[in-house]
N, C-alpha and C positions, 0 to 999 in steps of 0.2 A: 768433619768439614761443616761449616755453617750453612744453614739452608739457603741464605742469600748467595753464598759462593757456589753452592751446588746449582742453583738456578742460572747463575752467570756462565758456569762451565757448560751447562746443558745448552744454553743459547749459543755458546761458541761452537760446540760440537755440531749443532743444527746448521749454523752458518757455514761451517767447513764442508758439511755434506752437500749443501746447496752449491758451494763453490766448486766442488768436484764435478757437478753437472754443468756448470757454466763457468769454465775456467777464464774466459775473457772478461768477466765482470769483476772489477775491483771490490774487495770486501772490506767492510768496516769491522772493527773489533773493539772490545772493552780493553783498555790499557791500564786504567787505574780504578780501584774501588776506594771510595772515601765514605766511611760509615755506610749508609744505605744508598749512597749515590755512586755514580760512575763517570769516568771521563773516557770518551771514545778516541780511537786513534785519529779519526778525521779532525777532531778538535785540535789535537797536537800538531798535525800536519798543517792545518790552516794557520795556526799561530806562528809556526816556524816560517811559513811563506811570508806572513805579514812582517815579522821581525827582519827577515832578510831583505825584503823590499824596502823597508824603512831605512835600514842600514846602508843599502846601496844608494838610495836617494840622498842620504846625508854624507856619503863618502866615508863611512865608518867601517873599520874592520871588525870582524867577529871571531869568536873562538871556534874551536873545532865543532863539527856537527854534533858530536857526542856531548860535549859540554853545553852546547846551546840547547840541545834537547832536554838535558837534565834541568836547566834553568826554566824552560817552558813548562815542563811537567810540574815543577815546584810552584810556579806562578798559578797554574790551573788548580792545583791542590788548595793553595791558600785562598784563592778566589772562591772555590766551591765551598770551603768551610765557612766563609763569611756569609755566603748566600744561604747556606743551611741554617745558620744562626738567625738570619733575618726571617727565614720562613718559620722557625720555631717561635719567635716572638710576635709573629703576625705582621711583620713589616712588608707591605706590598705597595709598589708604586703604580697607581691606577692610570688609565689613559688620559683622564682629565688633567692630572698633575703633570704627566709627561708632555702633553700638548702645551701647557703653560710654560714649562721649562724650555721647550723648543722655541716658543715665541720669544722668551727672554733672551735666549742665545742669539736668535735672529736679530733682535733689536740691537744687541751689543755689536753685532757685525754690520749694522745698518742694512739689513736685508728684511724682506718679508718672508714668512714661512714658506711660501711657494718658491721664492727665489732660492731659499736655502735648500729646499728639496732638489731643485734642479742642480745646484752646486754639488750636493752629495752624490747624486746619480751620475753626474759628469765625471766624478772622481772614481767611479767604478763600484760603488757600494749601493745596494738596493735600499730603498727608503725604509722598508720593514726591518732590514738588518740594522740600519742605523738607529732606528727607534729602540730596538731591543738591546743594542749595545749601550745606548744612553740610559735606558731603564736600569741596566745592570750597574752602570757607573753611579747613578743616583743612589741605588740601593746600597752599594758598598760605602759610599760617603756617609749615608745616614746611619748604617749599622756601626761604622767606626766611631761616628760622633756619639751615638748613644752609649756604646760599650766602653769607650776609652776616656771620654771627657770626665766621667764621674770618678775616674781613678786619679785625677790630677788635682793637686793643691799648689797654689802659688802664694807664698807668704808675703806680707808687706815688707819684711826685711830683705827678701830676695829682690823685690822691685826697687826698693830704695837704694840698695847697693849698686844695681845695674844703672839706675838713673844717674847716680853720682859718677859712675864710670863714663857714661855717655856724655855728661856735661863736661867732665874733665878732658875727655878726648876732643870735644868740640872747642873748648877754651884754648887748646894749644894752637889753634889756627886763628884766633881772634886777637886783634890789636886794639887796645883800649886807650882812649885819651882820658886821663884822670884829673879831676879837680881835688886838691888836697888842702885841708886846713888843719894846722896843729896848734892846739892850745897848750902851751908848754907848762910844765911843773918843775920846780927846782929839784936838785938832787936831794934825796932823803927828805921828802916833804913831810910836814906835820899834817895833822888832820884838818886844820883850818885852811892850809894852803891847797890841799886836795879838794876840799869842798868848794873853795873859791874858784879853782880851775874848772871843776865840774859844772858849776853854775854858769860860768862864762861859755863853756862848750854847749850847754843846753840852750843858752840864749842865742848863740850863733846858729844852732840847728833850727830853732824856731823861726829865725829870720829867713833862713834859706827855704824852709817849708812854706813860708808865706810869700814866696816868689822874690826873695831878696836877690840882688845881683851877686853871683858867686865870686867873680873876680874882684869886685869892689870890696866885698866882705873879707876875702882872703888877704888883700893888701892891708886892710885895716886891722885884722885880727890875728892872722896866722904868724906863727914862728917857724914855719916849715921852710925847707930849702928853696922852694919855688914861690915864696910869698910875693916877691916883687913882680913875678910874671902872672899874678892873679891866681896863684896856686895851681897853675896848669902844667901838668907833666905831658911831654910829647907822647905820641903813640908808641906803645910797647906791648908785647904779649906777656903772659903770666910768668914765663921763664926769665924775662928781663927785669921785671919790676920787683920792688921790695917784697919780701915774703908776706908781710902783714897785708899789703894791698892784694896780693894773689889770693890769700885766704878769704878776704872779705868779698872778693868779686865772684865767688862761686854762685852761679844762678842769677847774677845781676844783669840788668838791662839798661839801655840808654835812658838817662834822666833819673835813675835811682840815686837816692841819698842814703848813705850808710854811716852809722855812728850815733853819738861819740863812742869810740873804742879806746880803752886805756892801754897804754904801753909804758915802758920805762921812761920815754921822753915826754909823755903827756897824754892828752886826749885828741884823737884823730877823727876828722869828719871827711868822708870820701864822697865825691859825686862822679858818676859816670857821665862824662860830657859827650862822648861819642864812642862807637865801637865799629870797627871795620871787620867784616867777615863773620859777624855774629849771626848765627842761624836762628831766626825766629819763625814760628809757625802760625800763620793766620789762617783760620779755617772758616768755612761757611757752615753755620749751624741752622738747624730747622726745628721749629716747634710744631708738633703734629699730634693727632689723636687717631685711634683706630678701633675697629671692632673685629675680633677674631672668632671664627667658627671652625672647630676642629671636626673633620669627618671621623666617623667611627663605624663599627659594625651596624649600629642602629641608624646613624645619619650618613647617607651616601654622599659622595663627592658632589653629585648633581643637586641634591637637596640643599647641601650647605651653600653652594654657589647661588641657588635660587633664593634662599633666605636673604643673602646679602644684596642680590639684585633688587629685591623688594625694599630693603632698608634704604638703599641708595636712592631709589625713586621717591620714597617718602621724605627723605632728608632734602632732596633737591626741590621738592614741591612745597616744603614747609609743613608737611603733615606730621612730622615726627621731630623729636629733639635728639641730637647726637648723643649727649651725655646720658639721657634716659635709656636709649637703646643699648648703649655700651654697658651701663650698669646691669641691665636686665639680661642681655644675651651674650656679651663678650666673654670668651673663655681664656683671656689673658689675665691671670691673677694679679699681675703687677700693675695693670692700668684700669681694669674694669671698675673698681671701686671709685676711681678718680674720673669717671666718665669717659674712659678711653684715653686720657691725657698721657702722653709719653714725655712731655717736658722738652727742654732744649737738648739737642744732641747733634753730634757730627753724624750725618747720614751713613757714613761708611761703617758705623758700628752695627748697622742692621744687616740682615741677610740680603744677598744681592737683589732678589726680586722686590723686596720692600724698598731698598735704597733707590733702585732704578725707577720704581713707580713714583716715589717722592720727587725725584729729580725732574720728572715730566709734568708735575702739577703746578698750577698757578695758585697764588694766595687764596685761601678759602675754598678751593676746588676740592670736590670729593671724587675719589678714583672709582673706576669700575672694579668689580670684584676681581681679585687676582690670587694666585696660589703661591705660597712659599713653603719652605720645609716645615713650618709650624702649622699650616692650615690655610683656610681662605680668609682674606682680609678685604675690608674697605678702609681707606685712610683719607683723612682730610689734612691738607697742609695749611697751618695757621699763620706762621711767620717765618721769615728768614733773617739772618744777621751774620755779620763777620765778627770774629773775636780772636784776640791773641791767645793762642792755646799752646804756647811753647812748653810750659810746665806739664800741662795735661797730655800734650803730644808725647813728650819724653816718657811720662808714666805709662801711657798706653803702649808706646813702642816697647818699653821694657817688659811689660806684661805679655805682649804678643810674642816677643823673642823667647822669653822663658817658657810660656805655654807651648809654643811650637816645638821647642827642644824637648820638653817633657812629653808632649803628645807623640812625637816620633819615637821616643824611648818606650813609652807605655803601649803604643800601637804594636811595636815589635814584640814586647813582652806578652801582650794579649794573643797575638798570632802564634807565638811559640807555645803558649799554654794550650790553645785550641788544638794545635797540631799534635802536641804530646798526648792529649787526651783522646784523640780520634783514632779510629781503626782505618789504617791506610795500607793498601797493598798495590804494588805496581807489577802487572803481569808482563814483565819484560826483564829477563835476567841481566841484560847488558846495562840497564839503566835503573835498576831497582834501588829506591831509596826508602821504601816502606819498612 
């Protein structure tokens, strides 16, 4: 028998002997051993109560108590394994970081931290219990990000394929009004005839690009079926229009001019006159710069924040230059050499604490020091703008969808690997999965 197991059973024996003397006092006991850690029966009972209460409130039915207990034990095992891993790599969420997270959550709910505390306690949970539960959730999120993210690769080919699918699915719902000009070529044209037609098509294209009137140009130059209507085809979706049009319209937006494109009939020029139901994405972008200080065993959370408090005061008073401080002190390798500049970006690409801080700033305002999962920051908002980011949005959406799918797959693989390598024993014959 392992020394650790001997100790556990000795403690159990001692607990039972005390129980014999005080039969009316309910006893706790070790139910699961996970490597060198344990899960107490009280933890299982408390989680079972929580799950049942939540299910009752949601009107949701539950499996048998035996099946539910098995699920709860498994959840506690997996959680404990992750916390053990976090402990091994020195990942600890300090009180200062926890306070900053609580402040961010309160802001999102439009509450003060004091109001949030009252709300938590009114729901029957002690504030200290809430803090420790949140600390555990942050730790689990961080250890998963650290361990799983590095296992994931998303290739450009995967992104491009999904972007194409997203665009095709979106196009099925769009109705386009098309302007069409056809520069005809004779059947079996010789090289001179082809060259002449090509020259005419390029001349027409140049006229349109120089803001020439499309309808007038079509009436004068087109040999297409809608020439007398100014080349305008009525609204139709991609399933109703000629195949050539549908192929050319992939990714096109209102006002785009496409061509000349050669077919058997001649050279085609297409203009998107209008589109009904076309999903475009206009986003607010920000240009900002920041200084990042990362706490470490040498630099405490308090000292890191104090450094940034000092920098912020110096910057506001004009005693220091932002770019100089960033180059000298910032620990963000991607921006420090550029004076802390992050360039133009959709703020949602940043971690929540960073995006939330940017959202509250005025142009040129410097934030108070704040904590994100990367460390302590101060950030200055330099500019805002709106931009059409439909293509970028679809690319980012495709990347996020693929990454999320792979993250969930790799997370499960990582958890399975940890469980397989761990020593796990459940001291309960009826529910033993170890």
